[in-house]
TORPA-4810 file (N, C-alpha, C, O; in nm, 3 decimals):
<nodes>
NODE_1_0.841_1.511_-0.634_0.737_1.472_-0.749_0.596_1.577_-0.724_0.531_1.606_-0.623_F
NODE_2_0.587_1.612_-0.850_0.442_1.747_-0.787_0.314_1.626_-0.856_0.293_1.536_-0.937_P
NODE_3_0.251_1.722_-0.736_0.137_1.667_-0.692_0.035_1.692_-0.834_-0.029_1.796_-0.818_S
NODE_4_0.016_1.652_-0.916_-0.092_1.678_-1.018_-0.256_1.707_-0.978_-0.309_1.805_-1.032_H
NODE_5_-0.316_1.644_-0.909_-0.463_1.686_-0.840_-0.411_1.718_-0.684_-0.403_1.639_-0.589_D
NODE_6_-0.372_1.893_-0.692_-0.410_1.952_-0.606_-0.306_2.090_-0.703_-0.235_2.073_-0.801_N
NODE_7_-0.342_2.242_-0.612_-0.279_2.349_-0.666_-0.164_2.350_-0.604_-0.075_2.400_-0.673_A
NODE_8_-0.133_2.316_-0.503_0.045_2.280_-0.435_0.122_2.168_-0.426_0.103_2.052_-0.389_I
NODE_9_0.220_2.236_-0.474_0.310_2.073_-0.535_0.390_2.055_-0.387_0.436_2.131_-0.302_I
NODE_10_0.378_1.913_-0.407_0.471_1.837_-0.321_0.562_1.731_-0.368_0.578_1.661_-0.468_Q
NODE_11_0.622_1.753_-0.239_0.754_1.671_-0.284_0.792_1.509_-0.187_0.793_1.490_-0.066_A
NODE_12_0.815_1.428_-0.284_0.805_1.311_-0.189_0.896_1.226_-0.187_0.958_1.232_-0.293_L
NODE_13_0.951_1.120_-0.093_1.104_1.093_-0.106_1.102_0.911_-0.124_1.033_0.828_-0.065_M
NODE_14_1.207_0.892_-0.231_1.223_0.748_-0.289_1.296_0.681_-0.157_1.410_0.717_-0.131_V
NODE_15_1.233_0.586_-0.078_1.350_0.611_0.011_1.463_0.457_-0.052_1.452_0.358_-0.125_V
NODE_16_1.594_0.543_0.058_1.689_0.445_-0.001_1.830_0.374_0.103_1.936_0.322_0.069_T
NODE_17_1.764_0.405_0.254_1.871_0.362_0.403_1.872_0.254_0.383_1.976_0.207_0.429_H
NODE_18_1.793_0.159_0.323_1.815_0.042_0.318_1.929_-0.071_0.157_1.986_-0.180_0.152_D
NODE_19_1.908_0.028_0.076_1.992_-0.004_0.001_2.151_-0.014_0.047_2.210_0.051_0.133_L
NODE_20_2.201_-0.127_-0.050_2.327_-0.167_-0.005_2.447_-0.014_-0.046_2.403_0.083_-0.107_P
NODE_21_2.583_-0.022_-0.005_2.643_0.072_-0.027_2.739_0.056_-0.058_2.752_-0.065_-0.043_R
NODE_22_2.881_0.116_-0.118_3.023_0.020_-0.134_3.081_0.010_-0.015_3.069_0.079_0.086_N
NODE_23_3.169_-0.120_-0.048_3.222_-0.077_0.078_3.323_0.013_0.090_3.341_0.087_-0.007_S
NODE_24_3.403_0.025_0.201_3.461_0.128_0.273_3.580_0.092_0.165_3.602_-0.027_0.139_A
NODE_25_3.667_0.213_0.095_3.695_0.380_0.173_3.512_0.389_0.119_3.419_0.406_0.197_P
NODE_26_3.506_0.378_0.029_3.361_0.498_-0.022_3.249_0.376_0.008_3.216_0.268_-0.041_D
NODE_27_3.218_0.451_0.103_3.119_0.346_0.180_2.973_0.461_0.197_2.860_0.440_0.241_D
NODE_28_3.027_0.568_0.149_2.904_0.625_0.167_2.775_0.657_-0.004_2.666_0.713_-0.005_I
NODE_29_2.826_0.615_-0.079_2.750_0.603_-0.188_2.726_0.474_-0.216_2.808_0.384_-0.198_H
NODE_30_2.553_0.454_-0.287_2.535_0.368_-0.348_2.563_0.250_-0.404_2.531_0.262_-0.523_L
NODE_31_2.620_0.104_-0.378_2.660_0.060_-0.481_2.599_0.012_-0.631_2.489_0.061_-0.657_S
NODE_32_2.651_-0.067_-0.721_2.586_-0.074_-0.829_2.472_-0.107_-0.814_2.386_-0.033_-0.863_Q
NODE_33_2.418_-0.258_-0.722_2.331_-0.295_-0.695_2.193_-0.188_-0.616_2.070_-0.183_-0.616_E
NODE_34_2.264_-0.144_-0.578_2.199_-0.049_-0.515_2.112_0.065_-0.611_1.992_0.092_-0.616_G
NODE_35_2.221_0.112_-0.677_2.166_0.236_-0.754_2.046_0.205_-0.869_1.951_0.275_-0.905_Q
NODE_36_2.102_0.034_-0.926_2.002_-0.033_-1.012_1.775_-0.044_-0.903_1.658_-0.037_-0.940_K
NODE_37_1.825_-0.058_-0.815_1.720_-0.050_-0.700_1.676_0.032_-0.715_1.557_0.031_-0.749_E
NODE_38_1.767_0.181_-0.694_1.664_0.265_-0.670_1.610_0.338_-0.722_1.538_0.430_-0.684_L
NODE_39_1.665_0.275_-0.897_1.648_0.370_-0.997_1.535_0.265_-1.068_1.508_0.280_-1.188_G
NODE_40_1.476_0.169_-0.999_1.317_0.073_-1.003_1.243_0.142_-0.928_1.131_0.165_-0.976_K
NODE_41_1.272_0.196_-0.793_1.177_0.234_-0.682_1.141_0.407_-0.770_1.037_0.459_-0.728_R
NODE_42_1.189_0.461_-0.841_1.167_0.593_-0.849_1.122_0.543_-0.993_1.059_0.635_-1.045_F
NODE_43_1.129_0.423_-1.084_1.044_0.439_-1.182_0.858_0.388_-1.121_0.755_0.428_-1.175_A
NODE_44_0.864_0.333_-1.049_0.700_0.263_-0.962_0.680_0.435_-0.902_0.569_0.479_-0.933_L
NODE_45_0.769_0.534_-0.823_0.677_0.647_-0.741_0.697_0.773_-0.877_0.665_0.884_-0.835_A
NODE_46_0.736_0.774_-1.010_0.665_0.780_-1.069_0.601_0.753_-1.139_0.539_0.849_-1.185_Y
NODE_47_0.569_0.629_-1.194_0.429_0.602_-1.259_0.376_0.610_-1.138_0.303_0.702_-1.176_R
NODE_48_0.342_0.596_-1.013_0.191_0.640_-0.917_0.153_0.707_-0.925_0.037_0.717_-0.966_Q
NODE_49_0.263_0.841_-0.872_0.275_0.959_-0.855_0.241_1.083_-0.906_0.189_1.184_-0.859_R
NODE_50_0.309_1.031_-1.080_0.288_1.135_-1.175_0.177_1.079_-1.305_0.086_1.151_-1.346_V
NODE_51_0.201_0.951_-1.356_0.141_0.911_-1.448_0.012_0.841_-1.413_-0.056_0.803_-1.508_L
NODE_52_-0.041_0.814_-1.259_-0.134_0.823_-1.192_-0.170_0.651_-1.198_-0.288_0.617_-1.208_G
NODE_53_-0.062_0.549_-1.192_-0.167_0.435_-1.223_-0.074_0.362_-1.110_0.033_0.388_-1.056_E
NODE_54_-0.197_0.231_-1.101_-0.202_0.190_-0.997_-0.091_0.106_-0.933_-0.125_0.008_-0.867_N
NODE_55_-0.001_0.126_-0.943_0.125_0.039_-0.860_0.172_0.097_-0.729_0.128_0.209_-0.701_V
NODE_56_0.243_0.048_-0.656_0.254_0.067_-0.491_0.410_0.158_-0.515_0.504_0.081_-0.494_N
NODE_57_0.454_0.288_-0.550_0.527_0.321_-0.579_0.650_0.414_-0.448_0.759_0.467_-0.468_G
NODE_58_0.563_0.398_-0.310_0.608_0.512_-0.266_0.626_0.426_-0.074_0.680_0.478_0.024_T
NODE_59_0.553_0.280_-0.083_0.543_0.166_0.033_0.502_0.257_0.132_0.476_0.372_0.095_G
NODE_60_0.485_0.213_0.310_0.460_0.191_0.364_0.482_0.357_0.444_0.593_0.370_0.497_P
NODE_61_0.411_0.450_0.453_0.430_0.563_0.541_0.366_0.603_0.674_0.265_0.538_0.698_R
NODE_62_0.396_0.681_0.753_0.315_0.705_0.867_0.153_0.734_0.899_0.107_0.778_0.794_L
NODE_63_0.103_0.730_0.946_-0.067_0.797_0.945_-0.024_0.939_0.975_0.067_0.965_1.053_L
NODE_64_-0.091_1.025_0.912_-0.051_1.133_0.951_-0.125_1.206_1.096_-0.090_1.293_1.176_T
NODE_65_-0.237_1.123_1.081_-0.316_1.172_1.245_-0.249_1.097_1.338_-0.208_0.995_1.282_S
NODE_66_-0.218_1.098_1.456_-0.136_0.984_1.545_-0.076_0.927_1.499_-0.075_0.869_1.608_A
NODE_67_-0.027_0.885_1.453_0.081_0.763_1.442_0.129_0.729_1.522_0.164_0.620_1.476_P
NODE_68_0.187_0.731_1.672_0.200_0.679_1.784_0.162_0.793_1.889_0.159_0.914_1.913_V
NODE_69_0.126_0.609_1.951_0.034_0.624_2.029_0.080_0.538_2.207_0.194_0.491_2.207_T
NODE_70_0.036_0.528_2.282_0.124_0.475_2.422_-0.047_0.449_2.470_-0.154_0.505_2.448_T
NODE_71_0.008_0.304_2.566_-0.095_0.322_2.639_-0.002_0.146_2.739_0.017_0.025_2.733_S
NODE_72_0.030_0.317_2.844_0.118_0.172_2.962_0.265_0.130_2.933_0.345_0.223_2.946_G
NODE_73_0.305_0.042_2.906_0.395_0.007_2.852_0.406_-0.048_2.690_0.511_-0.101_2.656_S
NODE_74_0.298_-0.035_2.594_0.336_-0.039_2.471_0.314_0.091_2.334_0.202_0.143_2.326_V
NODE_75_0.366_0.111_2.286_0.389_0.225_2.232_0.345_0.137_2.030_0.406_0.044_1.978_V
NODE_76_0.223_0.217_1.970_0.199_0.159_1.916_0.259_0.263_1.777_0.213_0.377_1.785_T
NODE_77_0.339_0.243_1.674_0.359_0.200_1.564_0.248_0.224_1.466_0.189_0.116_1.463_V
NODE_78_0.179_0.319_1.370_0.093_0.295_1.264_0.081_0.358_1.190_0.052_0.477_1.199_S
NODE_79_0.107_0.269_1.051_0.147_0.280_0.879_-0.018_0.291_0.830_-0.118_0.243_0.885_F
NODE_80_-0.006_0.374_0.702_-0.112_0.312_0.613_-0.131_0.240_0.510_-0.206_0.268_0.417_D
NODE_81_-0.053_0.123_0.524_-0.054_0.008_0.481_-0.016_-0.136_0.581_0.060_-0.125_0.677_R
NODE_82_-0.058_-0.222_0.558_0.011_-0.395_0.570_0.156_-0.368_0.519_0.209_-0.346_0.410_T
NODE_83_0.210_-0.385_0.706_0.293_-0.472_0.679_0.392_-0.576_0.716_0.376_-0.653_0.811_I
NODE_84_0.505_-0.575_0.630_0.523_-0.771_0.606_0.579_-0.767_0.718_0.657_-0.675_0.746_A
NODE_85_0.548_-0.873_0.809_0.635_-0.948_0.890_0.787_-0.945_0.897_0.832_-0.947_0.782_A
NODE_86_0.867_-0.941_0.972_0.978_-0.917_0.991_1.069_-0.987_1.006_1.107_-1.023_1.117_A
NODE_87_1.141_-1.031_0.864_1.225_-1.124_0.829_1.343_-1.217_0.904_1.433_-1.198_0.987_L
NODE_88_1.308_-1.288_0.854_1.439_-1.404_0.917_1.540_-1.386_1.010_1.624_-1.458_0.956_G
NODE_89_1.587_-1.349_1.096_1.715_-1.306_1.159_1.695_-1.132_1.200_1.775_-1.064_1.263_G
NODE_90_1.605_-1.102_1.160_1.599_-0.987_1.138_1.460_-0.906_1.268_1.401_-0.798_1.268_E
NODE_91_1.457_-1.042_1.372_1.316_-1.074_1.462_1.344_-0.906_1.499_1.458_-0.862_1.490_T
NODE_92_1.220_-0.808_1.545_1.202_-0.738_1.623_1.244_-0.598_1.529_1.242_-0.488_1.583_H
NODE_93_1.269_-0.607_1.434_1.266_-0.550_1.361_1.437_-0.487_1.352_1.469_-0.372_1.323_W
NODE_94_1.510_-0.578_1.378_1.630_-0.552_1.433_1.796_-0.535_1.355_1.785_-0.564_1.236_S
NODE_95_1.899_-0.508_1.380_2.002_-0.597_1.294_2.033_-0.694_1.392_2.118_-0.768_1.343_T
NODE_96_2.004_-0.729_1.506_2.123_-0.819_1.544_2.032_-0.962_1.605_2.071_-1.052_1.678_G
NODE_97_1.881_-0.938_1.535_1.800_-1.021_1.595_1.742_-1.022_1.728_1.671_-1.120_1.750_N
NODE_98_1.756_-0.925_1.838_1.761_-0.888_1.954_1.621_-0.751_1.956_1.624_-0.648_1.888_T
NODE_99_1.538_-0.781_2.028_1.475_-0.638_2.087_1.536_-0.494_2.083_1.507_-0.392_2.021_A
NODE_100_1.674_-0.544_2.213_1.732_-0.407_2.224_1.807_-0.386_2.102_1.863_-0.280_2.134_A
NODE_101_1.850_-0.412_1.979_1.917_-0.391_1.821_1.848_-0.355_1.753_1.884_-0.345_1.635_T
NODE_102_1.670_-0.307_1.806_1.568_-0.268_1.718_1.584_-0.143_1.638_1.584_-0.032_1.690_S
NODE_103_1.594_-0.161_1.538_1.558_0.013_1.449_1.470_0.086_1.571_1.520_0.183_1.629_N
NODE_104_1.381_0.054_1.595_1.310_0.130_1.683_1.341_0.168_1.811_1.384_0.086_1.892_F
NODE_105_1.317_0.341_1.851_1.426_0.340_1.985_1.253_0.407_2.044_1.172_0.435_1.955_R
NODE_106_1.222_0.421_2.156_1.150_0.492_2.259_1.257_0.577_2.353_1.378_0.566_2.374_V
NODE_107_1.164_0.658_2.395_1.258_0.750_2.487_1.135_0.809_2.576_1.032_0.862_2.534_Y
NODE_108_1.171_0.786_2.704_1.119_0.901_2.760_1.169_0.971_2.880_1.254_0.913_2.947_Y
NODE_109_1.117_1.115_2.923_1.200_1.171_2.989_1.369_1.181_2.926_1.472_1.169_2.992_D
NODE_110_1.357_1.201_2.809_1.493_1.168_2.743_1.595_1.107_2.761_1.710_1.147_2.742_G
NODE_111_1.530_0.925_2.830_1.619_0.862_2.828_1.585_0.756_2.783_1.497_0.682_2.828_V
NODE_112_1.669_0.734_2.667_1.597_0.571_2.583_1.579_0.427_2.713_1.651_0.386_2.804_E
NODE_113_1.446_0.388_2.658_1.398_0.293_2.724_1.383_0.144_2.668_1.362_0.102_2.554_Q
NODE_114_1.405_0.068_2.810_1.450_-0.115_2.699_1.311_-0.160_2.671_1.203_-0.168_2.729_T
NODE_115_1.363_-0.187_2.554_1.220_-0.284_2.468_1.270_-0.402_2.490_1.386_-0.440_2.476_I
NODE_116_1.139_-0.482_2.539_1.171_-0.640_2.524_1.084_-0.703_2.396_1.110_-0.818_2.362_N
NODE_117_1.004_-0.645_2.340_0.989_-0.673_2.204_0.888_-0.568_2.089_0.817_-0.472_2.121_S
NODE_118_0.907_-0.616_1.971_0.868_-0.505_1.859_0.808_-0.631_1.745_0.872_-0.716_1.683_V
NODE_119_0.670_-0.607_1.748_0.604_-0.724_1.701_0.492_-0.635_1.620_0.467_-0.518_1.651_A
NODE_120_0.414_-0.723_1.487_0.276_-0.686_1.415_0.168_-0.649_1.498_0.114_-0.759_1.511_L
NODE_121_0.082_-0.549_1.578_-0.001_-0.502_1.675_-0.079_-0.699_1.610_-0.063_-0.738_1.494_K
NODE_122_-0.129_-0.757_1.682_-0.223_-0.916_1.698_-0.344_-0.810_1.602_-0.375_-0.699_1.644_S
NODE_123_-0.392_-0.859_1.491_-0.502_-0.863_1.464_-0.503_-0.677_1.396_-0.610_-0.621_1.423_G
NODE_124_-0.424_-0.607_1.335_-0.389_-0.550_1.266_-0.274_-0.500_1.214_-0.210_-0.412_1.273_D
NODE_125_-0.227_-0.565_1.071_-0.072_-0.519_1.047_-0.081_-0.430_0.979_-0.022_-0.462_0.875_A
NODE_126_-0.130_-0.304_0.967_-0.122_-0.196_0.954_-0.012_-0.126_1.093_0.042_-0.015_1.092_T
NODE_127_-0.006_-0.225_1.196_0.033_-0.120_1.324_0.190_-0.226_1.416_0.209_-0.343_1.382_K
NODE_128_0.247_-0.183_1.486_0.383_-0.252_1.544_0.375_-0.206_1.651_0.392_-0.085_1.670_I
NODE_129_0.336_-0.326_1.788_0.347_-0.300_1.894_0.493_-0.274_1.862_0.565_-0.306_1.767_D
NODE_130_0.521_-0.180_2.016_0.667_-0.204_2.116_0.655_-0.182_2.240_0.633_-0.079_2.304_I
NODE_131_0.678_-0.318_2.276_0.711_-0.313_2.419_0.763_-0.279_2.557_0.788_-0.364_2.643_T
NODE_132_0.770_-0.218_2.564_0.873_-0.166_2.655_0.860_-0.214_2.828_0.749_-0.250_2.867_L
NODE_133_0.958_-0.213_2.910_1.009_-0.356_2.985_0.926_-0.247_3.135_0.888_-0.292_3.243_A
NODE_134_0.921_-0.103_3.088_0.835_-0.065_3.194_0.712_0.000_3.141_0.713_0.016_3.019_A
NODE_135_0.559_0.058_3.233_0.487_0.123_3.129_0.574_0.330_3.160_0.660_0.386_3.229_A
NODE_136_0.493_0.355_3.073_0.514_0.471_3.033_0.437_0.605_2.988_0.372_0.613_2.884_V
NODE_137_0.455_0.716_3.088_0.310_0.851_3.039_0.375_0.979_3.005_0.497_0.985_3.016_S
NODE_138_0.293_1.106_2.956_0.377_1.216_2.954_0.416_1.231_2.820_0.337_1.247_2.727_G
NODE_139_0.521_1.226_2.812_0.621_1.245_2.610_0.709_1.158_2.647_0.817_1.152_2.706_V
NODE_140_0.597_1.062_2.572_0.690_0.970_2.520_0.710_0.996_2.306_0.623_1.014_2.221_V
NODE_141_0.859_0.987_2.294_0.876_0.998_2.210_0.979_0.903_2.062_1.095_0.943_2.050_V
NODE_142_0.945_0.816_1.985_0.990_0.765_1.938_1.050_0.761_1.773_0.989_0.810_1.678_V
NODE_143_1.172_0.698_1.764_1.259_0.672_1.667_1.306_0.583_1.610_1.377_0.502_1.669_T
NODE_144_1.265_0.567_1.403_1.305_0.456_1.355_1.441_0.464_1.256_1.471_0.565_1.192_Y
NODE_145_1.487_0.388_1.257_1.669_0.362_1.176_1.758_0.344_1.230_1.790_0.367_1.347_G
NODE_146_1.824_0.286_1.122_1.942_0.182_1.216_2.032_0.248_1.332_2.010_0.365_1.365_D
NODE_147_2.136_0.169_1.394_2.190_0.242_1.455_2.284_0.275_1.407_2.324_0.390_1.426_R
NODE_148_2.381_0.154_1.296_2.470_0.209_1.222_2.512_0.126_1.148_2.598_0.041_1.172_A
NODE_149_2.435_0.154_1.019_2.416_0.076_0.908_2.581_-0.011_0.888_2.684_0.022_0.946_G
NODE_150_2.565_-0.120_0.793_2.696_-0.153_0.793_2.742_-0.065_0.650_2.666_-0.014_0.568_P
NODE_151_2.913_-0.063_0.649_2.945_-0.018_0.565_3.010_-0.129_0.484_3.114_-0.091_0.431_S
NODE_152_2.973_-0.272_0.456_3.031_-0.394_0.353_2.938_-0.402_0.222_2.904_-0.505_0.165_D
NODE_153_2.902_-0.260_0.186_2.823_-0.294_0.057_2.682_-0.396_0.105_2.611_-0.434_0.011_G
NODE_154_2.656_-0.424_0.196_2.524_-0.511_0.202_2.444_-0.434_0.228_2.459_-0.320_0.271_S
NODE_155_2.324_-0.504_0.198_2.144_-0.458_0.242_2.146_-0.430_0.411_2.186_-0.516_0.490_W
NODE_156_2.089_-0.274_0.462_2.058_-0.272_0.577_1.939_-0.352_0.615_1.837_-0.371_0.549_R
NODE_157_1.970_-0.401_0.743_1.851_-0.492_0.782_1.746_-0.428_0.874_1.742_-0.305_0.879_K
NODE_158_1.674_-0.488_0.936_1.576_-0.419_1.022_1.482_-0.397_0.958_1.383_-0.412_1.030_G
NODE_159_1.450_-0.362_0.839_1.363_-0.247_0.750_1.240_-0.284_0.768_1.217_-0.397_0.726_V
NODE_160_1.101_-0.197_0.841_1.020_-0.258_0.816_0.965_-0.189_0.684_0.977_-0.070_0.653_V
NODE_161_0.885_-0.319_0.594_0.875_-0.276_0.480_0.763_-0.330_0.441_0.775_-0.443_0.487_R
NODE_162_0.601_-0.325_0.353_0.511_-0.342_0.280_0.549_-0.499_0.253_0.659_-0.555_0.251_D
NODE_163_0.390_-0.558_0.231_0.370_-0.676_0.155_0.432_-0.672_0.016_0.473_-0.783_-0.016_L
NODE_164_0.456_-0.561_-0.093_0.541_-0.534_-0.172_0.663_-0.578_-0.169_0.711_-0.653_-0.254_D
NODE_165_0.727_-0.530_-0.063_0.888_-0.576_-0.042_0.956_-0.406_-0.029_1.075_-0.379_-0.018_G
NODE_166_0.813_-0.283_-0.036_0.903_-0.172_-0.035_0.953_-0.139_0.113_0.920_-0.213_0.205_M
NODE_167_1.032_-0.026_0.134_1.021_-0.013_0.237_1.003_0.133_0.315_1.006_0.240_0.254_P
NODE_168_0.982_0.121_0.470_0.942_0.311_0.519_1.032_0.335_0.504_1.125_0.257_0.486_A
NODE_169_1.035_0.501_0.507_1.125_0.584_0.533_1.149_0.583_0.719_1.059_0.577_0.803_P
NODE_170_1.298_0.591_0.745_1.311_0.652_0.867_1.220_0.716_0.874_1.140_0.754_0.789_M
NODE_171_1.231_0.738_1.032_1.141_0.885_1.089_1.207_0.876_1.222_1.264_0.780_1.276_F
NODE_172_1.180_1.040_1.276_1.170_1.014_1.433_1.298_1.217_1.434_1.385_1.272_1.367_G
NODE_173_1.210_1.242_1.571_1.159_1.201_1.673_1.030_1.262_1.675_0.992_1.377_1.654_P
NODE_174_0.956_1.126_1.712_0.799_1.179_1.660_0.756_1.156_1.844_0.793_1.054_1.902_I
NODE_175_0.686_1.251_1.907_0.610_1.199_2.033_0.508_1.180_1.992_0.435_1.214_1.899_V
NODE_176_0.511_1.092_2.111_0.339_1.006_2.092_0.233_1.022_2.173_0.221_1.016_2.295_A
NODE_177_0.153_1.047_2.076_-0.037_1.126_2.127_-0.065_1.026_2.184_-0.174_1.014_2.239_A
</nodes>
């Protein structure tokens, strides 16, 4: 969408990675249910960014300054708004209800690290803490996105959402500050 509040045209995205797709063999394209939800999200984004209405049309986005930080064995991912708790059965924002299947992945020295837990930061629900099995330092890289989404027409699991239910976009790799 063009931004009417500055001279440079900006592009924004409408998140679709969580939407249901058709069942196989056409498991790439959005299902009818997914297309209807995409239409709603596009309308909200248009209302917010083009018409200037006070609606949530984008969902949570990473902070532009230091979106990912590390301290010992904890990696913190910071968003621009409050994040809703992981849904039941999606603990750790995962597809399999375990930290090992979290949609977050952390790499140190090019090796994926073992994640013990992924949870809202205590006292600040705009942040998600990823607790690793061992402390890391130096170059730490974080990604977020489903490992292998289902192709059975269902909604993706383990999606980070804000309090309005709007999803965060997938990201990565991002080097932690």
